[in-house]
N, C-alpha and C positions, 0 to 999 in steps of 0.2 A: 602550661597550665593542667590542671584536674582532668582523673580518668573521668571522674564525673560529670566535671564541668563537659568534657564531649561527647559524654552520653547524652545527655541533657538537650541541648546542643545538637543532635542529632536525630535526637525523639522528635523532638520542633520541626527541622529539617533535613530530612535525608544527603542536599544537598551542601548542607554544615557540616559533615562528619568528612573526618579522613581516613584511607585507608591507603595501605602502600599495593601496587600493584607493579606485575612486572610483567612489559612487554617481552613479547614473544621473538624469538629470532629469522628475522621475517626480512623480506627484500634480498640487500645488498648483505645483509649478515647471515644466511639462513646456512648451515651447518655442511658440509663440507671433511673432506681428507687430506686437505692439500698440506698439513703441517704432520699428517703418519707420513705420507710421502716424501716429503722430505730429509736431503741430504743432513746424514750426525759428523758436524767438521770436529771434533772431540774422543777420544775415547769412551768409553761407554762409562760413568760413574762416577771419571776424575776429577770432575770441573764441581763445583757449582754454579755457573753462572748468572751474574745480576744483570750485568749491562754491558752496550757492550758498543761498541764507536769504532770509522775507520782513519786508517793512520793513510799517509804517505808510504807508509811498509809496510801496514797490512790490517789486520784489526784484533783488535783491541777491547779484551776484559777481563770483570774483575773479579772475582772468585771469592770468599768470606773477607782476609785481609790482607790481601795478595793480586796483581796488574799481569796478564799473562800479556802478552802477544804471540797473532799465531798469522806463520807462511810456507806454502804451502804444506800444510798436514803439518808443519812443526809443533808443537809450543811452548815459548820462553818463557818465564817470570823473568818480570821486567823490576819487581820494585813489594818490597817486603811490609805491611804497618804493624803496627802496633796491636791497632779495633780493627774495625771492618768499613770498607771501599761500601760507599754508598752510595755513589752518582759517580761518573764519568762525561766528559765534553771533551771536544778536540776546539785548542785554539796558538792561532800562528805555528802550527804541527807537529805542537805540545801537550801533553794532555795532558786533563786539568780534572783532581778527584778532588770527592770529598771524601775528607779522615774521619768516622764516629770519632769526636771528641778534642782534636787536633781542628779541625777548619776544610778550607782550600788549600791541593798541593799539587803544583806541579809536575812534571814526569818527562825527562827523556826519553831520546828511543835509546839510550843507553843506559837508562836504568838511575839516573841521577834528578835526586827531590828536593824539592824547593820548597819553600812552604808559600802564600801567597797569601792569601787571609786567612789570621785567628779569630774577625771577631767576632761576640759571644752568635749573633742570629741562628750563623754558619757550622758552629761545631760539634754540635747536634741534629739527629734526625735528618738530615740532606736527604729530599728525594729523589731528587731531579738537575739536570746541567745544563745551562743553553749558553751562548754568544753570539753576538750581532757582527764579533772580531775586536772588539776593545773591551769591552764591559762586558756583565759577567750576568748572570738571571739564576736561581737557587730555587726551588721550593724545596721547605719547611714543613714538613708532613704535620706537623704535633713542639707543640713547647709544653706540654703537658703531661703525655703516653707517649711513649716510647715504642706500643708496639700499634700494628693497623687495627687487629681483631679487636682492643682493646677499644682503641681509638671508635670502629665500630660500635660497638654497647654502652660508649660512654655518651655514643654524640657530640664528640670531641669536635668541635670548632674553634681550632685557638692556630693554625697553621699559618703559616705567610707566605710570600713572597718576597723574597730581597738582590736586589739589586749589585754587587759587588763593585766598583772603580778601583782601581789597584789596588789596593790593600785595606780598605775598609768599606764594610758590608753596610747596609741603609734598607731598612725593612721599607717597601710602597704597599704593601696590602695586609692586611691581619686579616682575625676572624675567618679564612679561610678553608671547609672539612676537609682534611688531606689532599694541598697540593698537591699530584703524584706525578704529574708531566709538564714540561715547562717546552719551548718553539720559539722561536723566532721564521715567521714566516711575511716576506719582505717589506712594512711597515706596519705593523702587528704581531700578538703577543694572544701567541694561541696557550690554556692551562686549563690541564687537564683535573677537575674539581673527587676525588673518589668517590666521597662518603655522598656528595648530589647527584652524583653517575649523571653526570653535566659535564659537555666541553668547552670553555669558552672562548673566546679573539677579544683580547685590549687592543685599543688604537696604541694609549702607553703601559708599560706595566702599572702603572698608579693610579693607572682610572675605572672603572666599573665596567665590566667587560659584556657582549655581547652574546647569549647562550648562541651557541652554534647547534649542536644539540644535548634534548635536553630524554628525562628519562631513561635513559641507558639499561638495556638488559644487564650489561655486564658494568665492574669498579674499571673504570679507563685507566690508564695510568699511563707510558709514561712516551714521548714523540717523536716522530720522525718528521723530520717537513723533508718535501721530492718534490719536483718538478712536476708531479701526475698527482699533487694532494700530498695527505697527511697521513701518516700510518700507526697508528697507535699500539700500547701493550695492552693488554685484559690479564690484569694476573689475578680479575675475579669473579668471578659471579654471580647475580644475583640467586633468592631462593628462595619461596615461599617461606620456609618453613623461618628462617629468619627474620624474615619482612613479618611474620609473627609477632617473631620474638624479640621484637623494635619494636609495635606497639600495645607488650601485656609490659611495663613497668616494672611490676610485683613478677610478676614468672619470669623478665629477665636480674629482675638484682634478684630470687633465689636461685636461679644457675652461674651468676660471676661468685655469688658467694659461700653455695656451696659443691662445686664441679669443678673441678681440672682447666684452666684455659685451656688444655690440648682437647678437651671436649664437648668445649661449651661449637654449639651446632651453628658453627658462623663455615664463609668462604676458608677454602684451603688450598694456598699452591698448590702441593702436592695429597687425591686421598687413600689413604692407609682403611688397610681394612679392620682394628684390632676389632674383640672378640666385649669388649668397652662401647663402642662405640654407640650413640645415640641415635635415637630412631629404627630400633632391632622391630621392636613390634608393630603392624599397625599394617602391618601384611609387607611391611619397606625392604625387610629382610628376609627372606621364607627359606629354610630349611640352609641357612646362613648364606644365600646368593641376595646380592643384593638388583632390585630387580628398577626395570628401563624407565617404571613412574615415581622410582625415588625422587626424595630432592636433591640438585647434583651440589657435591659437597665440594667441585674443583671441574678448569676445563685450561682447554690448549686453544689458545687465541688473536689472530692480530690484527687488525678490521683497517681499511685505509677511504678516508675522509672526502672527500670534494670537499669546494671551497664555501660551497651555500650550506656546507656543515650532512651532506644527504654519504652514507656510512654506501661505498663501490661496490665496494669488493672487500673479501674474508678469507680467513686463509685457522678451518679447526680441526681438531683433535679430538679421534670419538672419544665417547659415554670411559671407557673402559683404558682411553690408552696413558701409558705412561706420561705422554709429554705435556704433561698440565704446567702450568705457576708458570706464562710468559708474562718476564719482568722489565723485560730490554729488548732493544731493537734497532737495526739500522739498512743500509741498503746498501750494494756492499757490487761493482759488477755487471748493476740489473736487477742483481737478486734482495731479496729481502732474505736480511740475520736474522733468527730469533734466538737472543738467549734465554734458554729456559732454565729459571733457577729448578722450577715441582719436579723436571726431565732429566736434570744437570748433565743438563748438554748444550751445542749450539746447533743450531740448527738452520740449514739455505733454502728458502723456497723456492725448487729448478722452473716454476711458472710462473712467476712474479711477470 
């Protein structure tokens, strides 16, 4: 619908207008310092963990093109590939990894690899994996663009939910807004729809889901299903400046056409401090110091949701913390372990 028609409709009846709002971090999402107090499991800055799972031998995480295991503070490389590892899960004590441009691959404890499925739907942009012990479920962020920021600014809705049985991949849901997490909880499938800021529960993968939580103040990511609820990673936080841009097509088009993608005002996994950064005027940055009321560009956050869709608890990092960009998480020995890609470490919450 054209912006002019939107304006006319809102002038006729203000209730017809569509305005993006960012809800506050309240109740279970109230800010705290739990991530800042978490223990680091890896040498600082040596890895860039993206996803993490638990096996009988301990923790396994992906970083770039490689898969590593962590046991008793010792990091061992299990496997190396020619392209990025985009998601992990565990099935029958075998690690299943999604490899960009290749498909789904199994990785044994000894590091041996074997192709599981190389069908087209799971060869690119796989964002998360889950298993019920037999079949695999995979989310594909987009079939048109490869990067989350570009999907956000273009309003992409070409994501998929794929069921992999044996070596065959079947698309069971499509036209999704960057599905970024999937989990199997008893008789339901949990699905994170990042660009819709929503978490759904589906009685079957291909059926329409019921909304568990909508209009979240973050873009939800991967999910870990546990006995006390479901833990979600929140890689990105919403901010009002980005929401304003998304409501102004002309301004958004000018930004994407004339500015480098590295300088788009969209959420990031890690907020740097370059002198070319946008929004330096308007008193958001004074004498080189970013003010506390400036729109957040990144966050460190994981949260637990109960079966009713209520956020029961969360763990945050402070606004200026280096522990931002949580992309994966699991629970090991009763403690939440978060893969902090932005902060380049694995963190263990001591009071989970």
